[in-house]
Backbone as numpy.savetxt, mean C-alpha at the origin, in Angstrom:
# Nx Ny Nz CAx CAy CAz Cx Cy Cz
-7.15 -17.53 -5.29 -6.21 -17.15 -4.24 -4.90 -16.54 -4.79
-4.32 -15.44 -4.08 -3.33 -15.07 -4.30 -1.90 -15.41 -4.04
-0.96 -15.30 -4.85 0.24 -16.10 -4.58 0.99 -15.67 -3.36
1.42 -16.40 -2.37 2.05 -15.89 -1.31 3.28 -14.85 -1.40
3.89 -14.96 -2.40 5.07 -14.25 -2.71 4.61 -12.42 -3.26
3.31 -12.53 -3.95 2.88 -11.55 -3.95 2.46 -10.87 -3.12
1.39 -11.21 -2.03 0.92 -11.11 -0.74 2.31 -10.53 0.08
3.10 -11.07 0.35 4.45 -10.75 1.02 5.02 -9.54 0.73
5.21 -9.33 -0.59 6.01 -8.02 -0.76 5.01 -7.30 -1.16
3.87 -7.08 -1.17 2.60 -6.21 -1.54 2.92 -5.43 0.20
2.71 -6.23 1.13 2.70 -5.82 2.46 4.28 -5.44 2.79
5.03 -6.14 2.48 6.53 -5.35 2.59 6.86 -3.99 2.03
6.33 -3.91 0.53 6.35 -2.40 0.16 5.68 -1.68 0.52
4.52 -2.33 0.91 3.63 -1.00 1.62 4.35 -0.53 2.85
4.85 -1.18 3.85 5.40 -0.98 5.23 6.94 -0.06 4.72
7.42 -0.50 3.73 8.61 0.52 3.76 8.29 1.67 3.35
6.88 2.05 2.21 6.48 3.01 1.74 6.33 4.03 2.94
5.26 3.46 4.10 5.16 4.50 5.21 6.29 4.57 5.94
7.34 3.22 6.11 8.35 3.96 6.70 9.17 5.26 6.26
9.36 5.16 5.06 9.61 6.41 4.19 9.08 7.46 4.32
7.81 7.34 4.40 6.84 8.52 4.68 6.93 9.31 6.22
7.22 8.44 6.76 7.29 8.87 8.60 8.43 9.19 8.81
9.57 9.05 7.84 10.87 9.36 8.15 10.83 10.85 6.99
10.03 11.00 6.56 10.04 12.28 5.93 8.92 13.22 6.87
7.98 12.79 7.36 7.53 13.42 8.35 8.44 13.64 9.60
9.41 13.27 9.80 10.05 13.35 11.23 9.69 12.99 12.30
9.03 11.76 12.10 8.31 10.90 12.89 9.39 10.07 14.14
9.76 10.32 15.40 10.27 9.41 15.87 10.20 8.43 16.68
8.81 8.35 17.11 8.51 7.43 18.29 8.00 6.62 17.33
7.93 4.86 18.20 7.26 4.10 17.63 7.03 3.89 16.00
7.70 4.41 15.04 8.05 4.40 14.32 7.27 3.09 13.25
8.30 1.91 13.71 7.68 0.58 12.98 5.91 0.15 13.48
6.00 -0.05 14.79 4.57 0.06 15.42 3.42 1.28 14.23
3.73 2.49 14.32 2.92 3.29 13.50 2.92 2.83 12.13
4.32 2.33 11.46 3.99 1.61 9.89 3.28 0.60 9.70
3.37 -0.32 10.79 2.77 -1.75 10.47 1.13 -1.25 11.23
0.70 -0.34 11.56 -0.78 0.10 11.95 -1.29 0.91 10.38
-0.37 1.79 9.95 -0.70 2.21 8.69 -1.07 1.24 7.65
0.13 0.42 7.53 0.20 -0.72 6.41 -1.00 -1.76 6.67
-1.36 -1.91 7.69 -2.44 -3.23 7.65 -4.09 -2.34 7.44
-4.10 -0.71 7.83 -5.37 -0.35 7.45 -5.07 0.05 5.92
-4.77 0.26 5.45 -4.33 1.08 4.10 -4.81 -0.46 3.12
-4.11 -1.43 3.75 -4.46 -2.73 2.74 -5.78 -3.03 3.22
-6.34 -3.06 4.44 -7.58 -3.63 4.08 -8.58 -2.44 3.46
-8.31 -1.12 3.47 -9.11 -0.46 3.02 -9.38 -0.52 1.14
-7.89 -0.93 0.90 -7.66 -1.24 -0.46 -7.91 -2.46 -0.67
-8.36 -3.46 0.33 -8.81 -4.53 0.21 -10.67 -4.48 -0.26
-10.94 -3.58 0.64 -12.54 -3.51 0.54 -12.93 -2.79 -0.34
-12.18 -1.71 -1.22 -12.46 -0.83 -2.35 -12.17 -1.77 -3.27
-11.47 -2.83 -3.38 -11.02 -3.45 -4.39 -12.02 -4.54 -4.55
-12.66 -4.76 -3.72 -13.62 -5.73 -3.41 -15.10 -5.48 -3.92
-15.16 -4.04 -3.41 -16.50 -3.47 -3.93 -16.53 -2.96 -5.26
-15.38 -2.68 -5.65 -15.52 -2.11 -7.09 -15.77 -3.28 -8.12
-14.99 -4.75 -7.83 -14.93 -5.79 -8.62 -16.50 -6.07 -8.63
-16.92 -6.03 -7.35 -18.77 -6.60 -7.07 -19.65 -5.47 -8.15
-19.32 -4.32 -8.18 -20.22 -3.12 -9.08 -19.61 -3.34 -10.53
-18.33 -4.13 -10.64 -17.99 -4.01 -12.35 -17.35 -2.59 -12.28
-16.77 -1.76 -11.42 -16.38 -0.79 -12.17 -14.80 -0.83 -12.35
-14.24 0.14 -12.73 -12.78 0.53 -13.65 -12.07 0.30 -12.57
-10.74 -0.10 -12.45 -9.55 -0.11 -11.58 -9.05 1.15 -11.00
-9.40 2.54 -11.98 -8.68 3.94 -11.11 -9.77 4.20 -9.78
-11.15 3.59 -10.01 -12.31 3.69 -9.24 -11.71 3.03 -8.02
-11.01 1.87 -7.61 -10.59 1.28 -6.34 -9.18 2.31 -6.07
-8.38 2.69 -7.04 -7.24 3.88 -6.24 -7.97 4.98 -5.60
-9.08 5.42 -6.15 -9.53 6.90 -5.72 -10.33 6.62 -4.33
-11.39 5.71 -4.61 -11.87 5.42 -3.26 -10.75 5.13 -2.10
-9.80 4.54 -2.41 -9.03 3.85 -1.29 -8.17 5.68 -1.02
-8.05 6.20 -1.75 -7.02 7.57 -1.21 -8.01 8.41 -0.31
-9.35 8.37 -0.73 -10.43 9.16 -0.25 -10.51 8.68 1.29
-10.86 7.34 1.21 -11.30 6.53 2.50 -9.62 6.74 3.58
-8.61 6.14 3.18 -7.51 6.43 3.84 -7.19 7.76 4.32
-7.58 9.17 3.39 -7.17 10.09 4.35 -7.95 10.63 5.23
-9.31 9.98 5.52 -9.68 9.61 6.83 -9.16 9.47 8.00
-8.46 7.99 7.66 -7.70 7.58 8.81 -6.25 8.28 8.98
-5.62 8.88 8.12 -4.64 9.01 8.07 -4.90 10.85 9.28
-5.97 11.41 8.73 -6.29 12.56 9.50 -6.34 12.44 10.99
-6.75 11.13 11.26 -7.28 10.73 12.53 -5.77 10.32 13.56
-4.75 9.95 12.63 -3.42 9.74 12.99 -2.57 10.63 13.40
-2.20 11.40 11.70 -1.30 12.55 11.84 -1.95 13.55 11.54
-1.15 14.82 11.68 -1.14 15.90 11.54 -0.75 16.52 10.35
-1.70 16.48 9.09 -1.49 16.83 7.68 -1.79 17.71 7.07
-1.35 18.24 6.02 -2.06 19.49 5.04 -3.01 18.07 4.05
-3.66 19.35 3.62 -4.51 18.49 2.50 -3.86 17.91 1.41
-2.70 18.09 0.87 -2.21 17.70 -0.15 -1.33 16.72 -0.25
-1.00 16.76 1.58 -0.07 15.53 1.84 -1.17 14.30 2.16
-2.33 14.46 2.65 -3.27 13.49 3.08 -3.80 12.61 1.24
-3.76 13.34 0.21 -3.80 12.93 -1.02 -2.38 12.26 -1.66
-1.43 12.96 -1.37 -0.45 12.43 -2.13 0.26 11.26 -1.29
0.01 10.79 0.18 1.04 10.17 1.19 0.19 8.49 0.43
-1.00 8.19 0.49 -1.20 6.96 -0.23 -0.59 6.67 -1.66
-0.99 7.79 -2.27 -0.36 7.18 -4.08 0.96 7.30 -3.87
2.13 7.97 -3.30 3.35 7.74 -2.86 3.75 6.06 -2.73
2.88 5.94 -1.27 3.40 4.45 -0.84 2.90 3.55 -1.97
1.72 3.48 -2.54 1.34 2.63 -3.53 2.49 2.51 -4.78
3.03 3.59 -5.01 4.10 3.52 -5.86 5.18 2.80 -5.27
5.75 3.10 -4.13 6.67 2.71 -3.42 6.60 0.83 -3.49
5.13 0.57 -2.96 4.99 -0.61 -2.88 5.28 -1.53 -4.31
4.85 -0.98 -5.42 4.45 -1.59 -6.72 5.94 -1.75 -7.03
6.78 -0.68 -6.90 8.23 -0.66 -7.23 9.02 -1.88 -6.69
8.67 -2.10 -5.19 8.96 -3.12 -4.42 8.52 -4.29 -4.60
7.75 -4.72 -5.28 6.87 -5.62 -5.72 7.61 -6.09 -7.06
7.66 -5.43 -8.03 8.36 -5.31 -9.46 9.96 -6.10 -9.29
10.42 -5.37 -8.54 12.05 -5.60 -8.55 11.96 -7.28 -7.77
11.13 -7.19 -6.77 11.14 -8.55 -6.20 10.63 -9.57 -7.19
9.98 -9.74 -8.08 9.52 -10.35 -9.19 10.35 -10.48 -10.29
10.97 -9.58 -10.21 12.09 -9.56 -11.58 13.31 -10.21 -10.99
13.50 -10.09 -9.70 14.77 -10.80 -9.10 14.20 -12.47 -9.22
13.27 -13.03 -8.63 12.54 -14.22 -8.11 12.44 -14.81 -9.77
12.13 -14.21 -10.98 11.86 -14.59 -11.91 13.74 -15.10 -12.78
14.70 -13.80 -12.33 15.90 -14.44 -13.06 16.48 -15.47 -12.22
16.29 -15.57 -10.87 16.71 -16.51 -10.42 16.18 -17.70 -10.36
14.68 -18.08 -10.40 14.17 -19.14 -10.47 13.33 -19.48 -11.54
13.50 -18.67 -12.59 12.45 -19.02 -13.50 11.21 -18.36 -13.69
10.23 -18.60 -14.25 8.93 -18.27 -14.16 8.25 -19.02 -13.32
7.28 -17.71 -12.61 6.77 -18.23 -11.43 5.29 -18.73 -11.91
4.54 -19.94 -11.14 3.54 -20.58 -11.73 2.49 -20.64 -10.41
0.98 -20.09 -11.12 0.40 -19.44 -9.87 -0.94 -20.77 -10.26
-1.03 -21.25 -9.18 -2.19 -22.52 -9.14 -3.38 -22.17 -9.11
């Protein structure tokens, strides 16, 4: 079982990443709803790919590559993008999410001390 703070920061970081991407693409209508839908679908794809790669004892980069490829199909249905954007968007969103999570955990450790996972 993952720590609730980890799951919450991962979701919020991914949401912020998609908000950033949608702002970059100049999307104006229902930005929060679109970002939430993209976040949920991206995290579901990452969860499925991570579970499958763990089941098959594959290395961690396999999860990222499979997630990017599968999410490219989702993005193609939702947004009109170029090929390089289909590949770069999931990677950038993952980086933003990881950065947000790292900053949150650094602040939590600084304020409350080490975080114990049961």
